[in-house]
C-alpha positions in Angstrom: 57.6 -263.2 5.1 55.2 -265.2 2.8 53.3 -267.9 4.6 52.5 -271.3 3.1 49.0 -271.7 1.6 47.2 -274.3 3.7 43.9 -276.0 3.1 42.4 -276.0 6.6 44.5 -273.4 8.4 44.9 -269.7 7.7 48.1 -267.8 8.7 48.4 -264.0 8.9 50.2 -261.3 10.8 48.9 -258.1 12.3 51.8 -256.0 13.5 53.9 -258.1 15.9 51.1 -260.7 16.3 51.0 -263.8 14.2 47.6 -265.5 13.8 46.9 -269.2 13.3 43.2 -269.6 12.5 41.4 -273.0 12.3 39.7 -272.6 9.0 37.3 -275.5 8.5 34.1 -273.8 9.8 31.7 -276.0 7.8 32.9 -278.9 10.1 33.2 -276.8 13.2 36.9 -276.9 12.7 37.1 -280.6 13.4 40.6 -281.9 12.6 40.9 -284.4 9.7 44.1 -286.1 8.8 45.1 -283.3 6.4 44.6 -280.5 9.0 46.5 -282.5 11.5 49.6 -282.5 9.2 49.2 -278.8 8.5 49.7 -277.7 12.1 53.4 -278.6 12.1 53.9 -276.4 9.0 51.9 -273.6 10.5 53.6 -273.4 13.9 57.0 -273.6 12.2 56.1 -270.7 9.8 55.0 -268.4 12.6 57.8 -269.3 15.0 60.5 -268.6 12.4 59.0 -265.3 11.2 61.2 -262.6 12.6 58.4 -260.1 12.5 56.2 -262.2 14.8 56.7 -261.7 18.5 53.5 -263.4 19.8 51.2 -266.0 18.2 47.4 -266.1 18.6 45.5 -269.3 17.8 41.7 -269.2 17.3 38.9 -270.6 15.1 36.8 -269.4 12.2 33.0 -269.6 12.6 31.1 -270.7 15.6 33.6 -273.1 17.0 37.2 -272.9 18.1 37.8 -276.6 17.4 35.8 -279.8 18.0 38.4 -282.5 18.1 39.1 -285.2 15.6 36.7 -285.4 12.6 34.5 -288.2 13.7 32.8 -288.4 10.3 36.1 -289.1 8.6 36.9 -291.8 11.2 33.5 -293.4 10.7 33.4 -293.3 6.9 36.8 -293.9 5.4 37.5 -297.5 6.6 40.7 -296.6 8.4 39.4 -294.9 11.5 41.7 -294.2 14.4 44.2 -296.8 13.1 45.9 -294.2 11.0 47.1 -292.5 14.2 48.1 -295.6 16.1 51.9 -295.5 15.5 52.1 -291.7 16.2 50.2 -292.1 19.4 52.1 -295.2 20.6 55.3 -293.3 20.0 53.8 -290.0 21.1 55.2 -288.5 17.9 52.6 -285.8 17.5 53.0 -282.3 16.1 49.8 -280.3 16.2 50.2 -278.0 19.2 52.7 -275.3 19.9 54.1 -277.4 22.8 54.4 -280.5 20.6 56.4 -278.4 18.1 58.6 -276.6 20.6 57.4 -273.1 19.7 59.6 -270.6 21.5 57.3 -267.5 21.2 54.4 -266.8 23.5 51.2 -268.5 22.4 47.7 -267.3 23.2 44.7 -269.5 22.5 41.6 -267.5 22.0 38.6 -269.8 22.3 35.5 -268.8 20.3 32.3 -270.8 20.6 32.5 -274.6 21.0 35.7 -276.2 22.3 35.3 -279.9 22.5 37.4 -283.1 22.8 40.7 -282.8 21.1 40.4 -279.0 21.1 41.7 -279.2 24.7 45.1 -280.0 23.3 45.5 -276.4 22.4 43.9 -275.2 25.6 46.3 -277.3 27.7 49.4 -276.5 25.7 49.1 -272.7 25.2 50.9 -270.2 27.4 47.8 -268.1 27.9 44.1 -268.9 27.2 41.3 -266.4 26.9 37.7 -267.2 25.9 34.6 -265.4 24.5 31.8 -265.2 27.1 29.7 -267.6 25.0 32.4 -270.3 24.7 31.3 -273.8 25.8 33.7 -276.6 26.8 33.0 -280.3 26.9 34.8 -283.5 26.2 32.8 -286.1 24.3 35.5 -288.8 24.0 33.8 -291.4 26.2 30.5 -290.7 24.5 31.9 -291.9 21.2 33.9 -294.8 22.6 37.2 -293.1 22.9 39.6 -292.7 25.9 40.2 -289.3 27.5 43.9 -289.0 28.1 46.5 -286.7 26.7 44.5 -283.5 26.6 43.1 -284.0 30.1 46.5 -284.9 31.5 47.7 -281.6 30.2 44.8 -279.8 31.8 45.7 -281.2 35.2 48.7 -278.8 35.2 46.3 -275.9 35.5 43.0 -277.2 36.9 41.7 -279.2 39.9 41.7 -282.9 39.3 38.0 -283.4 40.0 37.0 -280.7 37.5 39.0 -282.4 34.8 37.7 -285.9 35.8 34.1 -284.7 35.8 34.4 -283.2 32.3 36.0 -286.5 31.1 33.3 -288.7 32.5 30.2 -286.7 31.7 31.3 -286.6 28.0 28.9 -284.8 25.7 26.1 -284.7 28.2 27.4 -281.7 30.2 28.9 -278.5 29.1 31.0 -275.9 31.0 30.6 -272.2 30.4 33.3 -269.7 30.0 32.8 -268.2 33.4 33.1 -271.6 35.1 36.3 -272.3 33.0 37.7 -269.0 34.4 36.8 -269.9 38.0 38.6 -273.2 37.6 41.7 -271.7 36.0 41.3 -273.1 32.5 41.2 -269.6 31.0 42.6 -266.4 32.4 40.1 -263.9 30.8 36.5 -264.0 29.7 35.8 -261.5 26.9 32.4 -259.9 26.6 30.8 -259.3 24.2 32.1 -262.3 22.3 32.6 -260.3 19.2 35.6 -258.6 20.9 37.5 -261.8 21.3 39.9 -261.2 18.4 40.5 -257.6 19.4 41.2 -258.6 23.0 43.6 -261.3 21.8 45.4 -258.8 19.5 45.6 -256.3 22.3 47.0 -258.9 24.7 49.5 -260.0 22.1 50.7 -256.5 21.4 51.1 -256.0 25.2 53.3 -259.1 25.5 55.2 -258.2 22.3 56.6 -255.1 24.0 58.8 -257.3 26.1 62.2 -258.9 25.3 61.8 -261.8 22.9 65.0 -263.5 24.3 63.8 -263.0 27.9 60.3 -264.4 27.1 61.8 -267.4 25.3 64.0 -268.2 28.3 61.1 -267.7 30.6 59.0 -270.2 28.6 61.9 -272.7 28.8 62.2 -272.3 32.5 58.5 -272.5 33.4 57.5 -275.2 31.0 60.6 -277.1 31.9 59.7 -276.9 35.6 56.6 -279.0 34.9 58.9 -281.9 34.1 60.9 -281.7 37.3 60.8 -281.6 41.1 61.1 -278.2 42.9 64.8 -278.2 43.5 65.8 -279.4 40.0 63.3 -276.9 38.4 64.8 -274.0 40.4 68.4 -275.1 39.4 67.3 -275.3 35.8 65.6 -271.9 36.1 68.7 -270.4 37.5 70.6 -271.5 34.4 68.0 -269.9 32.2 68.3 -266.7 34.3 72.1 -266.5 33.9 71.9 -267.5 30.2 70.6 -264.0 29.4 73.3 -262.2 31.2 75.4 -260.5 28.6 72.6 -260.6 26.0 72.0 -257.2 24.3 68.5 -257.1 25.8 69.9 -257.1 29.3 71.6 -253.8 28.5 68.9 -252.3 26.4 66.1 -252.8 29.0 67.6 -250.7 31.8 68.9 -248.1 29.3 65.4 -247.7 27.7 63.9 -247.5 31.2 66.3 -244.8 32.2 65.8 -242.8 29.0 62.0 -243.2 29.3 61.5 -244.8 25.8 60.4 -248.1 24.4 63.2 -250.7 24.2 64.7 -251.8 20.9 65.0 -255.5 21.5 67.1 -257.9 19.5 65.1 -260.0 17.0 63.4 -263.2 18.3 64.9 -266.6 17.7 63.0 -269.8 17.4 63.9 -272.6 19.7 62.6 -275.8 21.3 60.8 -275.7 24.7 62.2 -278.4 27.1 59.7 -281.1 27.9 58.1 -281.0 24.4 57.9 -284.3 22.6 60.9 -285.1 20.4 
């Protein structure tokens, strides 16, 4: 599959792992309006590529991502107003969750991760970080409200840790080890230069599993965050039964009995419940 040529993002595939790389290193991968629009194209391209089983998202250079491009906002005479309607309607399309990506998504944080970058930390299925990664949220330090990203982080981190980061702004940074202790990331990679290799290895490990089963698992677990316990379990039971009769349900036990790698049915793209419409 040929990926679209994008100005600020780079798409590539290594075996079963598709890579989305923030590629604006001269601005620490800050998101300008053009980059914002490119994300929807990038996620769609990787989610619909039948050769891709897992997606890794990382950054080029010394930052994963540093939020919105504050220089663009300050200098172009439009500022944040260009985003007013999309935010008021919550019609946004720059994370995998926003775009309803069905495939497993790993965020691999290199270097600085600041402000709006937490969208991709909160909305990924798995997050790993280089040992020299630094996390901070400067929104209140530049007169902006901390909201959507931090609300997403509350699903995986203690409330006070998120609130402290929100209120200290650019004046306090969290290291990778502390992020691990608080549950923001599930692995710290040392030395930092091994981050992409570690992400590729993790992606290849996940890619060995049934694409259909993983997509249904994502729907069940992400959907559970939108519901109470009983409703979530009822919905999860429907996802469980939905795979009964699927070719992978027969292939998995057969491969196990025959002591070989399974030959899964190709992945299908599909929306994750709870994602914005």
